[in-house]
C-alpha positions in Angstrom: 8.9 19.3 -4.6 7.2 15.9 -4.3 4.4 15.5 -1.9 5.1 13.8 1.4 3.7 10.3 1.9 2.7 8.7 5.2 2.4 5.0 5.6 0.1 3.9 8.5 1.3 0.6 9.9 4.5 1.2 7.9 6.8 -0.9 10.0 5.7 -4.2 8.5 7.3 -5.8 5.4 4.8 -4.3 3.0 5.2 -0.8 4.4 9.0 -1.1 4.5 9.2 -2.2 0.8 7.1 0.8 -0.3 9.1 3.2 1.8 12.4 2.1 0.2 11.0 2.5 -3.3 9.3 5.8 -2.5 12.4 7.3 -0.9 14.5 6.1 -3.8 12.1 8.0 -6.1 12.6 11.2 -4.1 9.6 11.2 -1.8 9.7 12.1 1.9 8.2 9.2 3.7 6.9 8.9 7.2 6.5 5.4 8.6 3.6 5.4 11.1 3.1 3.0 14.0 1.2 2.8 17.3 4.8 2.5 18.7 6.6 5.6 17.5 10.0 4.4 18.9 9.7 1.2 16.9 8.9 3.2 13.7 11.9 5.4 14.2 14.1 2.3 14.7 12.7 0.6 11.6 13.1 3.8 9.5 16.7 4.2 10.5 17.6 0.7 9.3 16.1 1.1 5.7 18.5 1.4 2.8 17.5 3.3 -0.3 19.1 5.0 -3.2 17.7 8.4 -4.0 17.0 12.0 -2.9 14.1 11.2 -0.6 13.9 10.4 3.1 12.3 8.0 5.5 11.5 8.9 9.1 9.5 7.1 11.7 6.8 8.4 14.1 3.3 7.8 15.4 0.3 7.1 13.1 -0.8 10.7 13.8 2.5 12.0 12.5 2.3 9.8 9.4 -1.3 10.9 8.8 -0.1 14.6 8.6 1.6 13.8 5.3 0.1 14.8 2.0 -0.9 11.4 0.7 -1.5 8.4 3.0 -1.1 4.7 2.4 -2.8 2.2 4.7 -0.6 -0.8 5.3 -1.9 -2.1 8.6 -3.2 -5.6 9.3 -6.7 -6.0 7.9 -8.4 -6.4 11.3 -7.1 -3.1 12.6 -7.3 -1.0 9.5 -10.7 0.7 10.0 -10.0 1.4 13.7 -6.6 2.9 12.8 -8.0 5.3 10.2 -10.8 6.3 12.5 -8.3 7.5 15.1 -6.7 9.9 12.6 -9.9 10.7 10.6 -9.6 14.5 11.0 -6.1 14.5 9.7 -7.2 12.6 6.5 -9.9 15.0 5.5 -9.6 16.1 1.9 -6.6 13.8 1.3 -5.9 10.9 -1.1 -5.8 7.7 1.0 -4.5 4.5 -0.7 -5.5 1.2 0.7 -3.2 -1.8 0.2 -5.1 -3.9 2.8 -6.2 -7.4 2.1 -8.4 -9.5 4.4 -6.8 -12.9 4.3 -6.8 -16.0 6.5 -4.2 -18.8 6.6 -5.6 -22.3 5.9 -2.9 -24.9 5.7 -0.5 -24.0 2.9 -3.0 -21.5 1.4 -4.4 -18.1 2.1 -8.1 -17.6 1.6 -9.8 -14.3 1.1 -12.3 -12.9 3.7 -15.1 -10.6 2.6 -16.0 -7.8 5.1 -19.5 -6.4 5.2 -19.0 -3.9 2.4 -17.2 -6.5 0.2 -13.7 -5.2 0.4 -11.3 -3.5 2.8 -11.0 -0.5 0.5 -14.8 -0.1 0.7 -14.7 -0.4 4.5 -12.0 2.3 4.7 -14.0 4.5 2.3 -17.0 4.2 4.5 -14.9 5.2 7.5 -13.4 8.2 5.7 -16.3 9.8 3.7 -14.3 13.1 3.4 -11.2 11.5 1.9 -10.5 10.3 -1.6 -9.9 6.5 -1.6 -8.0 4.4 -4.0 -6.7 0.8 -3.8 -3.3 -0.3 -5.0 -0.1 -2.3 -4.2 -1.9 -5.5 -3.2 0.0 -8.1 -5.2 3.6 -7.0 -4.6 6.1 -9.3 -2.8 7.4 -7.3 0.1 10.9 -8.8 0.1 11.4 -8.0 -3.6 10.2 -4.4 -3.0 12.6 -3.8 -0.1 15.5 -5.2 -2.1 16.3 -2.6 -4.7 18.4 -5.1 -6.7 15.7 -7.7 -7.0 14.9 -6.7 -10.6 11.1 -6.6 -9.9 9.0 -5.5 -12.9 5.5 -5.5 -11.6 2.2 -4.1 -12.6 0.1 -2.4 -9.9 -3.6 -2.6 -10.3 -5.3 0.7 -9.2 -9.0 1.1 -8.5 -11.3 3.6 -6.8 -14.3 5.8 -7.4 -12.3 9.1 -7.2 -10.5 10.1 -10.4 -8.2 12.3 -8.3 -7.2 9.4 -6.1 -6.6 7.1 -9.0 -4.6 9.7 -10.9 -2.4 10.5 -7.8 -1.9 6.8 -7.1 -0.9 6.2 -10.7 1.6 9.0 -10.7 3.2 7.8 -7.4 3.4 4.2 -8.7 5.0 5.1 -11.9 7.6 7.1 -10.1 8.9 4.0 -8.3 11.5 1.9 -10.1 10.2 -1.5 -11.2 6.5 -0.6 -10.9 4.0 0.3 -13.6 0.5 1.5 -12.6 -2.5 0.2 -14.4 -5.9 1.9 -13.8 -8.5 -0.8 -13.6 -11.7 1.2 -12.7 -14.0 1.8 -9.9 -14.4 0.6 -6.3 -16.7 -2.1 -7.6 -13.5 -4.0 -8.6 -12.0 -3.9 -5.1 -13.3 -7.3 -3.9 -11.8 -9.1 -6.9 -8.5 -7.3 -6.7 -8.0 -7.9 -3.0 -9.1 -11.5 -3.2 -6.6 -12.3 -5.9 -3.8 -11.5 -3.4 -4.7 -14.8 -1.7 -3.9 -16.6 -5.0 -0.6 -14.8 -5.4 0.6 -15.6 -1.9 -0.6 -19.2 -2.0 1.4 -19.7 -5.2 4.4 -18.2 -3.5 4.1 -20.5 -0.5 3.6 -23.6 -2.7 6.5 -22.9 -5.1 8.8 -21.1 -2.6 8.8 -18.1 -5.0 8.3 -14.3 -5.0 5.9 -13.9 -8.0 4.1 -10.7 -8.9 1.5 -9.6 -11.5 2.6 -8.5 -15.0 -0.1 -7.8 -17.6 0.7 -8.5 -21.2 -0.8 -6.7 -24.1 -0.7 -3.1 -22.7 1.2 -0.3 -24.3 4.5 0.3 -22.6 
């Protein structure tokens, strides 16, 4: 039986894309939102191909799952996790949050006080195991199971358990390969590179993603 996965802020494009891939891989997914009715509506409209499930509910209901993914906007991420802090004790929490700001046709990275959003979340959840992943994935290609995406997911964090769990979950999803990069010290660089990916997509009207050559298959 695969562990359940809750996605806080799961009704946005990034959360929906992950939910579709996770459910297709057999996971039970709970989309969390401040508006539980909206989460239920979004979950009911998702199309996936597998033995898993997607349901919608409050962020509290999503936080009750076994593993938690943070997919909220960057400026509400820390406050959101603080409201469900007690439910996240002892759990693996995966941040896919990027602090970005639009500037013309480009996105530019912002640097919070601790240098990255993953570090901000880790400071807010000292009794959870934090990893970072899923930053560079095009949401529309993730939600479309026929997109043919073959993307690498860069995984970082100070907790070996969090990195290992994130790697396992990532490799279970069709079209994704997890790549362990290292510790939380890499968070700032990984998150900031998202601005480059999105800016390229805006300029070239594309849906690019990261693929690392030279690694063993």
